[in-house]
MIFI-318950 format. One line per 10 residues: their letters; for each residue x, y, z of C-alpha. Coordinates in nm, 4 decimals. Example, Ala and Ser with C-alpha at 12.3 -4.5 7.8 and 13.67 -1.06 7.14 Angstrom:
REM residues 2
as	1.2300 -0.4500 0.7800 | 1.3670 -0.1060 0.7140
//
This chain:
REM residues 163
mlfvpwrfia	-0.3295 1.9307 2.7779 | -0.2516 1.6109 2.9877 | -0.0152 1.3672 2.8523 | -0.0985 0.9928 2.9656 | 0.1804 0.7260 2.9458 | 0.1267 0.4574 2.6722 | 0.0568 0.1748 2.9385 | -0.2774 0.3210 3.0138 | -0.4004 0.3330 2.6541 | -0.5606 -0.0026 2.4987
dwkcnacglc	-0.5534 0.1259 2.1432 | -0.5347 0.4275 1.9082 | -0.6715 0.4703 1.5773 | -0.6786 0.8177 1.3766 | -1.0562 0.8904 1.3020 | -0.9888 1.2027 1.0936 | -1.1738 1.4313 1.3196 | -0.9012 1.7046 1.2288 | -0.8483 1.8207 1.6053 | -0.4861 1.7839 1.5728
ckaysvvlnf	-0.4723 2.0080 1.2506 | -0.7115 2.2637 1.4121 | -0.5948 2.3036 1.7656 | -0.1990 2.2918 1.7367 | 0.0614 2.4779 1.5494 | 0.3120 2.2623 1.3565 | 0.6573 2.3300 1.3998 | 0.8949 2.2586 1.0997 | 1.2506 2.1619 1.0804 | 1.4418 2.3379 0.7837
hewlkivkny	1.4266 2.0399 0.5756 | 1.0475 1.9985 0.6127 | 1.0035 2.3827 0.5579 | 1.2279 2.3544 0.2292 | 1.0179 2.0815 0.0823 | 0.6957 2.2575 0.1487 | 0.8148 2.6029 0.0223 | 0.9461 2.4476 -0.3019 | 0.5942 2.2530 -0.3464 | 0.3402 2.4955 -0.2137
gvettvsgld	0.5102 2.8340 -0.1943 | 0.6582 3.0360 0.1099 | 0.2998 3.1707 0.1597 | 0.2019 2.8544 0.3069 | 0.4485 2.8918 0.6102 | 0.5343 3.1416 0.8604 | 0.8308 3.2019 1.0896 | 0.8399 3.2894 1.4472 | 1.1487 3.4061 1.6612 | 1.3314 3.0847 1.6243
klfikrksdg	1.0978 2.8362 1.4644 | 0.9282 2.7741 1.1258 | 0.5524 2.6806 1.1144 | 0.3075 2.5826 0.8649 | 0.0636 2.8763 0.8211 | -0.2865 2.8678 0.9628 | -0.6185 2.9523 0.7986 | -0.8281 3.2378 0.9546 | -1.0335 2.9602 1.1377 | -0.6994 2.8472 1.3013
sctflhsfsg	-0.6954 2.5096 1.1288 | -0.3650 2.4047 0.9212 | -0.3449 2.5636 0.5632 | -0.3328 2.1903 0.4322 | -0.6104 2.0462 0.6124 | -0.9130 1.9511 0.3849 | -1.2813 1.8777 0.4993 | -1.5323 1.6427 0.3062 | -1.8549 1.5582 0.4716 | -1.7014 1.5670 0.8229
ihlcglqqmk	-1.3849 1.3951 0.7413 | -1.0808 1.5726 0.7619 | -0.7674 1.4943 0.5222 | -0.4006 1.6066 0.5269 | -0.3067 1.7673 0.1879 | 0.0519 1.6850 0.2888 | 0.0255 1.3133 0.3045 | 0.3334 1.2552 0.1034 | 0.5726 1.5198 0.2919 | 0.3674 1.5338 0.6224
pkacklwpfk	0.5892 1.6753 0.8885 | 0.7310 1.4540 1.1664 | 0.5298 1.6550 1.4236 | 0.2153 1.5459 1.2530 | 0.3219 1.1797 1.1924 | 0.3843 1.1483 1.5718 | 0.0937 1.3214 1.6976 | -0.1018 1.2417 1.9590 | 0.2220 1.0822 2.0999 | 0.5040 1.2345 2.2607
ivnkpeygya	0.8296 1.0288 2.2336 | 1.1182 1.1406 2.4612 | 1.4408 1.0271 2.6013 | 1.3582 1.0940 2.9727 | 1.0157 1.0810 3.1680 | 0.9045 1.4209 3.1138 | 0.5703 1.3894 3.2276 | 0.6029 1.1388 3.5233 | 0.5018 0.7719 3.5214 | 0.8392 0.6593 3.4129
ndavynhgeh	0.7366 0.2891 3.4814 | 0.4159 0.3080 3.2577 | 0.5804 0.5454 2.9995 | 0.9005 0.3529 2.9357 | 0.9169 0.1706 2.5639 | 1.2247 -0.0075 2.4679 | 1.2990 -0.0145 2.1071 | 1.6195 -0.2195 2.0664 | 1.8800 -0.0397 2.2466 | 1.6756 0.2667 2.2591
klfvyadstc	1.4982 0.3319 2.5963 | 1.2217 0.6055 2.5242 | 0.9364 0.7271 2.7231 | 0.5985 0.7351 2.5175 | 0.3002 0.9595 2.6241 | -0.0119 1.0520 2.4383 | -0.1926 1.3742 2.4301 | -0.5309 1.3164 2.6267 | -0.7293 1.5487 2.3860 | -0.6924 1.2920 2.1074
sglrygsptw	-1.0411 1.1197 2.0353 | -0.8769 0.8256 1.8844 | -0.7211 0.6989 2.2165 | -0.9092 0.4043 2.3829 | -0.8079 0.3688 2.7475 | -0.7270 0.0221 2.9149 | -0.4565 -0.2267 2.9107 | -0.2584 -0.2047 2.5841 | -0.3480 -0.4621 2.2969 | -0.0925 -0.6628 2.1469
kfsnlilkef	-0.1409 -0.4719 1.8144 | -0.1116 -0.1425 1.9924 | 0.2187 -0.2296 2.1868 | 0.3825 -0.4391 1.9337 | 0.2775 -0.2755 1.5678 | 0.1433 0.0822 1.6486 | 0.3723 0.1935 1.9088 | 0.6712 0.0293 1.7215 | 0.5764 0.2483 1.4196 | 0.5514 0.5713 1.6005
teialnlrve	0.8876 0.5107 1.7850 | 1.0568 0.4056 1.4462 | 0.9438 0.7470 1.3167 | 1.0739 0.9378 1.6003 | 1.3973 0.7614 1.5717 | 1.4256 0.8485 1.2123 | 1.4248 0.4684 1.1302 | 1.1133 0.4898 0.9079 | 0.9391 0.7458 0.7085 | 0.6279 0.5728 0.5750
qykttgkisl	0.3293 0.5468 0.7989 | 0.1018 0.2370 0.7861 | -0.0403 0.1809 1.1087 | -0.0023 0.5359 1.2437 | -0.2146 0.7317 0.9944 | -0.5993 0.7497 0.9194 | -0.7506 0.4803 0.7232 | -0.9829 0.6657 0.5034 | -1.1430 0.5237 0.1766 | -1.3043 0.7091 -0.1068
lql	-1.6189 0.5299 -0.0172 | -1.6247 0.7432 0.3079 | -1.6248 1.0476 0.1228
//
């Protein structure tokens, strides 16, 4: 996977393709694991040597991924793990993937470096739009900094009419 600095991205929108829920294992913190286990049972999770994960179906997709007419929806929307809320963005405190000048994003007194996983089909490359750099990235960074829980701009916009 290739990580791209946010300044190379014009916009992003979740198109509910489900790739993120099929291709990646979701690491849970203890609090997230406990909420899922209390609501859905321990059998919906697995543990590794030093990490907790959401269990995957036999096809490799997340246990909580539901598909309807080619649209993929998360069954954990109200308790979605932070890793899922942040995908496809990687928000870190140092320029781990290079291009520091193109990855730096200042949120208040926080100097962050924001990269996107290039496998996401919801990325549109080019010069960042005002909406992307001031609304969407702001929400992602607030989630990363634990300043926000709810998602508005950083989740799929699927209506029942599309199903």
